[in-house]
C-alpha positions in Angstrom: -28.6 4.7 5.1 -30.2 3.8 1.8 -31.9 0.5 1.7 -29.3 -1.9 0.1 -28.2 -5.4 0.8 -25.2 -5.8 3.1 -23.4 -7.7 0.4 -23.4 -7.4 -3.3 -22.2 -9.6 -6.2 -19.0 -8.6 -7.9 -19.2 -8.6 -11.6 -16.3 -10.5 -13.2 -14.3 -9.1 -16.1 -14.0 -11.7 -18.9 -10.4 -10.6 -19.6 -9.4 -12.0 -16.2 -8.9 -15.4 -17.8 -6.4 -14.3 -20.4 -4.7 -12.1 -17.8 -4.2 -15.2 -15.6 -2.7 -17.1 -18.5 -0.4 -14.2 -19.3 0.8 -13.9 -15.7 1.3 -17.6 -15.6 3.5 -17.5 -18.7 5.5 -14.6 -17.2 6.3 -16.5 -14.0 7.0 -19.8 -15.9 9.6 -17.9 -18.0 11.2 -16.5 -14.9 11.3 -19.9 -13.2 12.9 -21.5 -16.2 15.4 -18.7 -16.7 16.5 -19.0 -13.0 16.6 -22.8 -12.9 18.0 -23.6 -16.3 20.2 -20.5 -16.6 18.7 -19.8 -20.0 18.7 -16.1 -19.3 19.9 -13.6 -16.7 17.4 -12.6 -14.0 17.2 -9.1 -12.7 15.1 -8.0 -9.7 13.6 -4.6 -10.2 11.6 -2.2 -8.0 8.2 -1.6 -9.5 8.9 1.9 -10.9 12.6 1.1 -11.6 14.7 0.8 -14.8 12.7 -2.2 -16.2 13.1 -1.0 -19.8 16.9 -1.0 -19.6 16.9 -4.5 -18.1 14.6 -5.9 -20.8 16.6 -4.3 -23.6 19.7 -6.2 -22.3 17.9 -9.5 -22.3 17.2 -9.9 -18.6 14.1 -11.7 -17.3 12.7 -9.1 -14.8 11.1 -10.0 -11.5 9.4 -7.5 -9.2 9.5 -8.2 -5.4 6.8 -5.6 -4.8 4.5 -7.7 -7.0 5.4 -10.6 -4.7 4.6 -8.5 -1.7 1.2 -7.8 -3.1 0.6 -11.5 -3.6 1.6 -12.1 0.0 -1.0 -9.5 1.0 -3.9 -10.8 -1.2 -3.2 -14.3 0.1 -3.3 -13.0 3.7 0.0 -14.7 4.4 1.9 -11.5 5.1 1.0 -11.3 8.8 2.5 -14.8 9.3 5.8 -13.9 7.8 6.4 -10.3 9.0 7.6 -11.5 12.5 10.3 -13.5 10.8 11.8 -10.3 9.4 11.2 -8.5 12.7 13.2 -11.2 14.5 16.4 -10.4 12.5 16.1 -6.6 13.1 13.7 -5.2 10.6 11.3 -2.9 12.5 7.5 -3.6 12.4 7.0 0.0 11.3 8.8 -0.2 8.0 7.3 -1.3 4.7 5.3 -4.5 5.2 6.0 -5.5 1.6 9.7 -5.6 2.7 9.1 -7.4 6.0 6.6 -9.9 4.6 8.8 -10.7 1.6 11.9 -11.1 3.6 10.0 -13.2 6.1 8.7 -15.5 3.4 12.3 -15.8 2.1 13.6 -16.7 5.5 10.9 -19.4 5.8 11.7 -20.6 2.3 8.1 -20.3 1.1 6.1 -18.4 -1.5 2.5 -18.2 -2.9 4.2 -18.6 -6.3 4.4 -22.3 -5.6 0.7 -22.8 -5.3 -0.2 -20.3 -8.0 2.3 -21.1 -10.7 4.1 -24.3 -9.6 7.4 -22.5 -8.9 9.9 -23.9 -6.4 10.6 -20.5 -5.1 11.3 -16.9 -6.1 13.8 -16.8 -9.0 17.4 -16.4 -8.0 18.7 -13.0 -9.1 21.9 -12.2 -11.1 21.4 -8.5 -10.3 19.2 -6.1 -8.4 18.1 -2.7 -9.7 16.1 -0.2 -7.7 14.8 3.4 -7.9 14.2 5.3 -4.7 11.3 7.3 -6.3 8.9 5.4 -4.0 10.9 5.3 -0.8 14.3 4.4 0.7 12.8 1.0 1.8 13.3 -0.5 -1.7 17.0 0.2 -1.5 17.3 -1.5 1.9 15.1 -4.3 0.8 17.2 -5.0 -2.3 20.4 -4.6 -0.2 19.3 -7.5 1.9 19.1 -9.8 -1.1 22.4 -8.5 -2.5 24.1 -9.6 0.7 22.2 -12.9 0.8 22.7 -13.9 -2.8 26.1 -12.1 -3.2 25.0 -10.4 -6.4 25.5 -6.8 -7.6 23.0 -4.0 -6.8 22.6 -0.8 -8.8 20.1 2.0 -8.4 18.7 5.4 -9.2 18.4 8.0 -6.4 15.4 10.2 -7.2 14.7 13.6 -5.5 11.6 13.9 -3.3 8.8 16.5 -3.0 9.2 17.6 -6.6 6.7 20.2 -7.8 7.8 20.6 -11.4 10.3 18.3 -13.0 12.9 20.7 -14.4 16.0 20.6 -16.5 18.3 20.2 -13.5 16.3 17.1 -12.3 16.4 15.6 -15.8 20.2 16.2 -16.2 21.1 14.5 -13.0 18.7 11.6 -13.4 19.5 11.0 -17.1 23.2 10.8 -16.1 22.3 8.2 -13.4 20.4 6.0 -15.9 23.3 6.2 -18.4 25.8 5.3 -15.6 23.9 2.0 -14.9 24.7 0.7 -18.4 28.3 -0.5 -18.0 27.4 -2.6 -14.9 24.2 -4.0 -16.5 26.2 -4.9 -19.7 28.8 -6.7 -17.5 26.2 -8.9 -15.8 24.1 -9.4 -19.0 27.2 -10.3 -21.0 26.2 -8.1 -23.9 26.3 -4.5 -25.1 23.2 -2.3 -25.0 21.6 -1.9 -28.4 20.1 1.6 -28.4 17.6 0.6 -31.1 16.4 -2.3 -28.9 16.1 0.1 -26.0 13.9 2.4 -28.1 11.7 -0.5 -29.0 11.2 -1.6 -25.4 10.5 2.0 -24.3 8.1 2.5 -27.1 6.3 -0.7 -26.1 6.1 0.6 -22.5 4.6 3.8 -23.8 2.0 2.1 -25.9 1.1 0.0 -22.8 0.8 3.2 -20.8 -1.7 4.7 -23.3 -3.8 1.5 -23.2 -3.7 1.3 -19.4 -4.8 5.0 -19.3 -7.7 4.2 -21.6 -8.7 1.4 -19.3 -8.7 3.6 -16.3 -10.4 6.6 -18.0 -13.3 4.2 -18.7 -14.2 5.0 -15.1 -15.2 8.5 -16.1 -18.3 7.1 -17.7 -21.6 6.8 -15.8 -22.1 4.1 -14.8 -18.5 3.1 -14.6 -17.6 -0.2 -16.2 -14.7 -0.8 -13.9 -13.8 -0.2 -10.3 -10.6 0.6 -8.4 -10.7 -3.0 -7.0 -10.7 -4.4 -10.5 -7.9 -2.1 -11.4 -5.6 -3.3 -8.6 -5.8 -6.8 -10.1 -5.7 -5.9 -13.8 -2.7 -3.6 -13.4 -0.5 -6.7 -13.1 0.8 -6.7 -16.7 1.4 -2.9 -16.6 3.7 -3.5 -13.6 5.6 -6.7 -14.5 5.4 -6.8 -18.3 5.7 -3.2 -19.5 8.1 -3.1 -22.4 6.8 -6.5 -23.5 4.2 -6.4 -26.4 2.1 -9.0 -24.6 1.1 -6.4 -22.1 -0.1 -4.2 -25.0 -2.2 -7.1 -26.4 -3.7 -7.7 -23.1 -4.9 -4.1 -22.5 -6.3 -4.0 -26.0 -8.5 -6.9 -25.0 -9.5 -5.4 -21.7 -10.1 -1.9 -23.2 -12.4 -3.5 -25.9 -14.4 -5.3 -23.2 -14.9 -2.1 -21.2 -16.0 -0.3 -24.3 -18.6 -3.0 -24.9 -19.8 -2.5 -21.3 -20.0 1.3 -21.9 -22.0 0.8 -25.1 -24.4 -1.6 -23.3 -24.7 0.5 -20.2 -23.3 -2.3 -18.1 -22.2 -1.0 -14.7 -19.4 -2.5 -12.6 -21.7 -1.7 -9.6 -25.4 -2.4 -10.1 -27.5 0.8 -9.6 -24.5 3.0 -9.2 -25.4 6.2 -7.2 -22.2 7.3 -5.5 -18.7 7.7 -7.0 -15.6 7.6 -4.9 -11.9 8.2 -5.2 -9.4 6.0 -3.3 -6.1 7.7 -2.3 -3.2 5.5 -1.1 -2.4 1.9 -1.2 -5.0 -0.9 -1.3 -5.5 -3.0 1.8 -4.5 -6.1 -0.2 -6.1 -8.6 2.2 -9.4 -6.8 2.2 -10.0 -6.2 -1.5 -13.0 -8.3 -1.9 -14.7 -7.2 1.3 -14.1 -3.6 0.4 -15.5 -4.1 -3.1 -18.6 -5.7 -1.7 -19.1 -3.0 0.9 -19.1 -0.2 -1.7 -21.3 -2.2 -4.1 -23.8 -2.8 -1.3 -24.1 0.9 -0.8 -24.4 1.4 -4.6 -21.1 3.1 -4.5 -18.3 2.7 -7.1 -14.7 3.5 -6.4 -14.1 4.8 -9.9 -10.6 6.2 -9.7 -7.4 6.0 -7.5 -4.0 7.5 -7.1 -2.5 4.0 -6.9 -3.6 2.5 -10.3 -2.8 5.8 -12.1 0.7 5.5 -10.9 1.5 3.2 -13.8 0.8 5.8 -16.5 4.1 7.0 -17.9 3.3 9.3 -20.8 6.8 10.9 -20.7 8.2 7.7 -22.2 7.2 9.4 -25.5 10.4 11.5 -25.3 12.7 11.0 -28.3 15.7 10.1 -26.1 14.8 7.0 -24.1 17.1 7.9 -21.2 15.3 11.3 -20.9 12.0 9.6 -21.2 12.7 7.1 -18.4 14.2 9.8 -16.2 11.1 12.1 -16.6 8.5 9.4 -16.5 9.8 7.9 -13.3 10.2 11.2 -11.6 6.7 12.5 -12.5 5.3 9.8 -10.4 2.7 11.0 -7.9 4.5 9.7 -4.8 7.6 11.8 -5.7 5.7 15.1 -6.0 5.2 18.1 -3.6 1.9 18.7 -1.8 1.0 21.6 -4.2 1.2 19.3 -7.2 -0.8 16.6 -5.4 -3.6 19.0 -4.6 -3.8 20.1 -8.3 -3.8 16.5 -9.4 -6.6 15.4 -7.0 -8.7 18.4 -7.9 -8.5 17.4 -11.6 -9.3 13.8 -10.8 -12.3 14.7 -8.7 -13.7 16.8 -11.5 -13.0 14.4 -14.3 -14.5 11.4 -12.5 -17.5 13.2 -10.9 -16.4 12.2 -7.4 -18.8 12.4 -4.4 -16.5 11.2 -1.7 -12.8 10.5 -1.1 -11.3 7.7 0.9 -7.7 8.3 2.2 -6.0 5.1 3.3 -3.3 5.8 6.0 -1.1 2.7 5.5 0.8 2.4 8.7 4.0 1.0 7.2 3.9 3.1 4.0 4.0 6.8 4.9 5.2 7.7 1.4 1.9 6.5 0.0 -0.2 7.9 2.8 -1.3 11.4 1.7 -3.4 12.4 4.8 -0.6 13.2 7.2 0.0 16.9 6.4 -3.4 18.3 6.2 -4.2 17.5 2.6 -7.6 15.9 3.1 -8.9 19.0 5.0 -7.6 21.4 2.3 -9.1 19.3 -0.4 -12.5 19.1 1.4 -12.5 22.9 1.7 -11.6 23.4 -1.9 -13.9 20.8 -3.4 -16.7 20.6 -0.9 -16.4 16.8 -1.0 -16.7 14.7 2.2 -13.9 12.2 3.0 -12.8 9.6 5.5 -9.3 8.5 6.6 -9.2 4.8 7.2 -6.4 3.3 9.3 -4.8 0.2 8.0 -1.9 -1.1 6.0 -1.1 -2.6 2.6 -0.1 -6.0 4.1 -0.1 -6.1 7.9 -3.7 -6.7 8.8 -2.9 -6.3 12.5 -3.0 -2.5 11.7 -6.5 -2.8 10.3 -9.9 -2.9 12.1 -12.9 -4.3 10.3 -15.4 -2.7 12.7 -13.8 0.8 12.7 -13.5 0.9 8.9 -17.1 -0.4 8.4 -18.4 2.3 10.8 -16.5 5.1 9.0 -17.6 4.0 5.6 -21.3 3.6 6.7 -21.2 7.1 8.1 -19.8 8.5 4.8 -22.4 6.5 2.8 -25.3 7.9 5.0 -24.0 11.4 4.6 -23.8 11.2 0.8 -27.2 9.4 0.4 -28.8 12.1 2.5 -27.4 14.7 0.1 -28.7 12.8 -3.0 
């Protein structure tokens, strides 16, 4: 293996400070809305009908974001058994089980991070099954516990091309949500307001794409590990102009890095693609491991999942239906192969890491032979690491380190 230190310093992005302030303001508004009843609160799946909810005046909370917080704080493994004890299997989504477990124990990292008493009480729950069925069952738990309405979109799976039949059915589903949402919101949907919100989401998408495409430059000014943190506003504040403002700031900082030749990883020699979920409790360790090998994870499936260019459609209902069905996780294997081939070419990838997340089969793309087919097609080495998004009992530090070191050695020998 190349002579490199076992650890490496992580370069901080200056925009992290403003992002923390923005996320703090978002959670404070949620807390006040829930406690003071100043606005209705809707819980939404991360790629759900957030624009509809915002257009109707709801404050929108995303349990998947809370699941990621439980993962990064390494509290998830403590709470998962609580959900297992009431009948939720240890093999289902660990976002679900850690979140439900934390709720059962009446605790949340939001208290320490943002001073909140707890998660904001919902008035309504809205999901989209484009990611998996687990979100529907997850939200159904809270609908029963809080005795509040639940609505949702049922999206087809293994879609190659999104066609007129898909759009007709999905658009009808989005429109069918409106009466129930209006009932809970206590107001009628203003179509002009919906267009404004969707347009803001679209502008946010373009800026987020600009941020991620900065990784095509050599050296890359940003890593996948940075992206998992800075994607926060694109997830929880899309449709809110403050998210646009934040990504303008971040994009400008990355452009300055590019102009100055500032690398996210000092002495970048190797460029990697990460497919699948992050191991939230190991972000820093993984970032340091790659940096020590002068390797930069320049692109990922996960971070790119919040680029929704179809929101440009003239009809906002069609735009939402198309955008949230063109999501990578929904697509057929043939589409995924084409997508990965394009990404590998655009980003100059030397190696691919596939994360098999044990409780997230829908985001694990290694199970049906795809890595082998891509290696044959692209001539790019890969490893499959076993782990999980939240449950660190499924993850082995030693095994992962050995696998990554072998990949680094192979690629350094090629150089």
